N, C-alpha and C positions, 0 to 999 in steps of 0.2 A: 630111177624113173623107168616105168614100164612103157611098152609100145603104145598103149592106149593114151597115156598121158602125153607122150611125144606127139602123136597125131593130133591130139586136141590142141596142144600149143601151136602147132603149125597151122591148124584151122583158124585159131585166134589171130595169128600173125597175118594170115591171108585176109581175114575179115577186116582187120585194121588197115591193111593196104588198100582194100576196096573202098573203105570210108575215106581214106586220104585221096584216093583217085577221084572220088565224087567231089571233094573239096577243090582239087586242082581243076576239074572240069568247070566248076563254078567260077573259080578265079580266071580261067581262060575266057569264059563267057562275059565276065565283068571287066576284063582288061581293056583299057582305053588308049593304050599306046602300043606300038609295035614291039618295043622292048619288053613290056609286061606280057604281051601275048607270047613272045618267043620264050620267055622264062617259064611261064605257066605250061607251055607246050612241052618243054624239056622235062619239067617235073612230072607232067602227066604221063609222058612216055616211060619215065623211070618207074613210076608207080604201077603202070600197066605191066611192065616187064617183071616186076617183083611178084605181083599177083599171079601172073601166068606161070611163073616158075614154081610158086607154091602150089598152084593147081596141078602142075605136072608131078610134083613130089607126092601129092595126095592122090593122084590119078582121079581127079574130080574136075568139074567145070563150075566155076562160080558165075553168078549172073553178071551180065554186063551192066554197068551203072547207067542210069538214065542220062540223057543229054541235059546239061544245065541250060537254063534260060537266062539271058541277060537280066540283071536287076534294074529296076527303075530307081535311079538314085543319083 
């Protein structure tokens, strides 16, 4: 595997972490109990840390995901 392929795989992992972070933000917005809010908050912090670490490896800055809005439901 050459360097370009490795960098591309790291970018893909970072982008996947960003998508997972967006999902956790939505779960946090939709959480209706303190336990669900706390669990989503921990997962969100973990996803953010992974994304930021991959940004550091790539020496890039990924866009911050938009804040999720509570669902009507």
